[in-house]
N, C-alpha and C positions, 0 to 999 in steps of 0.2 A: 978823197972823196968816199971810196969804197968803206973805208974804215969808219967814216961818219954814219953811213948807212947801217953797217953792222951794229954800231953802238946804239942806234936809234931803235933798231929791231929788237936787240937784247933787253933795252929799257923797257920796251913794250911788252915782252914777255914776262919780264920780272914784275911788272905792275899787274898783269893779268893774274899771276899766281898769287900775289899778295893781296890783290883787292877784288875787283870783278872783272870777269871776262866775259864779254857779251855786249848786247846793246845797252848803251847808256840812256837814262831818261831824256826823252825829247819834249815832253810837256808834263804839266801837272793837272790835266783834266780828269777828273773823277770818272770812271766807267759807270754805265748804267747797271742796275741789278737784273738778275734773272727774273723771269715772271712765269706764270702758270705752273706753280710748284705742286708736285704731287708727292706724297710720303707713302712707302710701303714698308711696314715694319715686318721684318722677317726673324727667324730664329737666330738670336745673336748678332744681328746686323740690321742695317736700314738702307733702303734703296731710295734716294730722292731724285726724281726727274724733274726737268724744268725746260723752259725755252730761253735761248740764249738772247741777249740784246743785240741790236744791230750796231756792233762796234768793230771797226776795221782793224783795230790793233789789240783786239781782246786776247789774252794769252791763256788763262785757265780759271776755273772756278775753285774756290776754296771753302772746305768746311772745318770749323773749330768746334771742338767738343770735348767732353770728359769721358773716359772709359770707365768701367765698373770699379776699378780700384783708385779712381780719383785723379789719374794722370791726364794732363791736358794733351790732347792729340790734334793732329792736322792732316787733312786729306785733300788731295787736288785731283782734278779732272780736267783734261784738255779740252780745247774749243771743238775738237773732232767728236765730242760724246756729249750728249744731252742729259747725263745722269751721272750721279757720284755714289758710292757705296761706302758706308761707314761699318767697320767690323770690330770685334773684340768686346762685345758686350756679354755680360753674365746673366745674372737674374733681371727680369722685365722691370723697368723703372722709367717712369717719365723724366725727360730732361729737355731743356732748351738749347739749341745750338745756333751758331751763327754762319751765315753763308755769304761769301763775297764773290765778286768778280774782280780779277787782277789783269791789267793791260800790260803791254810790253814795256811801258815806262815805269812799271812797278807801282802804279797807282791803284788803290783799293776802292771799291765801291763802299758806301755806308752798308753796314751788315743788315741781313734780313734774319729775323728771330723766327726760328721754326721748332715746333714742339714735335718730339718724336718720343716713341715708346716701344723699343724693339722687344720682341718675344724672347722668352728665355733661350739661352744658348743650347745648342744640340746636346752639350755634355749631360744636361739634365735628363732628357729623354733617354740617353744611353744609359746613364746611371740607374734610371727606374727599370731598365731592361735586364739588369744584372741578376744572373741565377747562378748559385754554387751548389755543388753536390759532392759528397764523399766519393772517393774513386780509389782504385788500386794504388797504394803507396802514397796517396796525397789527396787531393780534390781537384774538381774542375771548375773553371769560370767561363761563362758565356754571356755575351751581350750583343745587341744589335745597334748598328750605326748606319742607318738608312742612307744618310746624306754623305757617307763616306768622309767624315771630317777627320782631319789629323788630331788625333788625341793621344793623351798618355794615361794608362791606366795603372795605378800604383797599389801593390798589395803590401800590407803591413801585418806583421806578426806580433801577437801579445806576449811580452816577457814575463818571468816569474815575479818581477818586481812591479807588475802592472804598468809598465812603460811599453811603448811601441817602437819597433824597428822596421825599416824598409826591408821587405823580403823579396819581392820581385817586381820589375817595371816592364811594361809593355808599351811600345810605340806602334801605333796601328791606324790605317785607314780602312780596315776590313768592313765589310757590309754585315757580315754575321761572323763573329769570332768565337772560337772555341779553344780555350787555353787550358793546360793541365800542370799543376805543380806536383811533383813527385819526390821520393826520397824522404818521406816523413814517417814517424814512428806511429803505430797503430793505437794511439791514445787520443782522447778529445782535445782539440787544440783551437784556439781562436784566432781568427784574422779579420782584417778590415780591408776594404777596397774602396778605392775613390777614382774619380775621373777628373782629369785636367786637360784644359785647351792650350794652344800655343800663346794665348794671350793672358795667362797667369790666372784664368779663373778656375775655381775648385768646386767640386760638389761636396756634400757632406760625405761622412764614411759609412758604407755598408758593412755591418758586422756579422759574422756567422762563425758557428762552431762546427767543426768537422771531426769525424773519426775515420781516418784513412783505413782501407781495407788491407788485409795481410798480403803480402806478396814478396817473392825474392827474385833477383836476377837469376835466371837459369845458367849455371856454369858451363861455358863453352868447351871445358877441357874433355867433355865426353862426346862431343859432336863429331860426326863423320860425314864425309861425302859420299853419297850413293852414285852409282854409275849414271853417266849421261846418256840419253837417248841418242844413238848414233846419227839421228837426223840433225843433231846440232854439235857444234864444235866451239871451244873457247877461242875468243878472239886473241890475236897476237898483242893486242893492247891490253888484254886483261891480265889475269894471274892465277894464282892457285886459290883453292877453297878456303885456305885458312885466312886470306885477306878479308874475308867476311867478318872475322872474329878477333882481329888484332888491334882493335881500339885505335886505329888510325884512319881518319877521315879524310877524304879528297874533297878541300874546301875550294872556294871560288878562287883564291889567291895562291893556293898551293895544291896542284893537280898531281903532285908526284906520288901520292899514295895509290897503289894498284886496286883495281875493282875485280870483282868476280863477273865475267862478262861474257855472255853467249853471242857469237858474232852474227851480225845480220848477213843476209844473203842465203840462209838456209831455210829450213821448214818453217811455217808459221806457228804461233803460239808456242813459243820457246819457253821451256820448263827446267827446273833442276830440283833435286830432292835432297833432304838432309835426315840423317839418323841421329836424334838427339842422345842417344845412349841410355836414356832414362825416360819412363813415361811421365808426362807432364800435364798438369791442368793449367792451360796457359790463361793468363789474364790479359795480356797485351804484347805487341812486338812493335819494334821500331826499326826503320831502315833508313839509310842514307844512300843517295844516288851520287853521280859524279857532279858535284855542285858547280864546277866551272861551266858545265853545260846544263844547268838547272833548267828543267821544263823544256828540254829539247833533246836532241840526239837519240839515245837509245834508253834514257830513263823512262821506267814505266809511268804511263798515264792510268791505265787500267789493269789490274792484276787480281788474281784470286789465289787463296791459300787452301790447300787441301791436307787432309791428315789420315793415317791408318796404323793400325797396331798389329797387322797382319805381316809377319816376315817374309811370307811367300809372295806377297803382293810387291815387294820391292826388289825382288831378284832380277825380274825383267824390267829395264828402265822404260820400255815402251808401253808397259802395262798400265791401265787405269782401273781395272777391276779392284774393288775393295777400298778404293780411295774415296773419301767423303768430304764434301765441301765445308770448310770452316768458315770462310768469310770472302766476300767480294769487296775489293777496294778500289778507290779512285785516288789518285794523287790530288793534293790540294794546293792551289795558287792563291795566295792571299789577295793579289791584286784582281783576281778574277778574270783576267783577259786570257784568251787563247792564242794571241798572235805571238810574234816573236820578242816583244818587249818583256824583259824581266826586270822588276823594280828591286830596289835595295831592301824593301820588306820581304819580297820573294825570296831573295838570295839568303836572307837572315833565317827565314823560316826552312828553307831546304838545309842549311847548315846545321840547324838544331835537330835534324831528323824529322821524318814523318811517322806518326804514331797512330796506332789502331788498336782498339779494345776488342777483346774476344767476348761474345756473349756468354752469360753463365750457364746456359743450357748445353754449350758444346763440351762433348766428353773430353777426357784426358787422351792424349796421343803420344806415340814414341817417334813417328816418321811423319815428316812435314814436307810438302811440295809447293813452291811457288811457280805460278804460271802467268805469262804476260800476253794477253790477247792484243794489247796495242800500247805501243810506246808513244811519247809525245810527238815524234815525227812520223808516226804510222810505219815504222820499220819493222822488221821481224828480229831485231837485235834485242837484248836483255841485260841490263847490268845493274849491279848494286855494289856500293862501296863498303858498307857496314851493315851488319843485322844483329839484333839482340831481342832476346825473349825473356819475359817475366811470367811468373805464376807460382806454382808449388809443385814439388816433385812427388808424384804418386808412389812410385816404385822403380 
């Protein structure tokens, strides 16, 4: 008897996997249609609200429509909602869609034809906000994404044979994005930029010709550590000064690389100083924190950079006379939130390094000082994994 029961159960499971597992139709009565329909045309999408019919076995409302590239799409909304949202539209265009109600016996109502005219996708507004400008060793790209849409920005480079190749790609939801492409020669070069969404909608290409400004990476072989103020000590989790310039970055998934790390629990506003060994007109610098703990721990949230050319000013590490402010900096978090959540986009930005340009009116300096008034956890610790400078050597 038990064997018969097991065989029957097994047969039921097999039939569920092969055909349909759920409630079988119990009638063939067509459900009533929705009523009181209202259409709200939005950027790249449409919201349709309605009143549900008085059907005890109603399961969902279904919309059938075509997206911008002509693909037939279907969207469903449960009976616990009185609206359905259709997404993925590109340029604004009128079309007629069909709206159905479906019951638990899989009976469909007769369709209701509804005319929609979604507004242009947000990618077109983002595209119109794009600005480019020549910069040190390359050029900068800025755009605004007020609705925090998930977008892809592609940068294409014009080849000598008049063809285009993909040069850089950014995946972003940032409200206000500022990107920089570096490492280019100081000759006029043509690029094109386009914006794409996750629904395969594309904008036109924005073409720009830029002439990168001259700079070199300042070689670290001449850099020397200046004495640390005795009010601060290096953390046992840190390491030697040369860790800052070893081209080994502590990533999210590999935290084995040592940082230069002033320990918490000491005096406030920790700082350290560097002798570049040469006098430099700095164009920019870039630093990496401890990326496994990005936007937390003792990674700097606010920090400032100082400079001096007076060798007497650096003899005493407690001295601030003769030091001049170069730049006040704030760590940037793409997601924009200040809580403990760190998004994949945040990690990617931290691992690429945070970059800061120096104003043209700042004079050349030989001695540089970094001070951290506030870390991301408001501790009085201060760490950096890697540090690099660009500009030109004056003497």
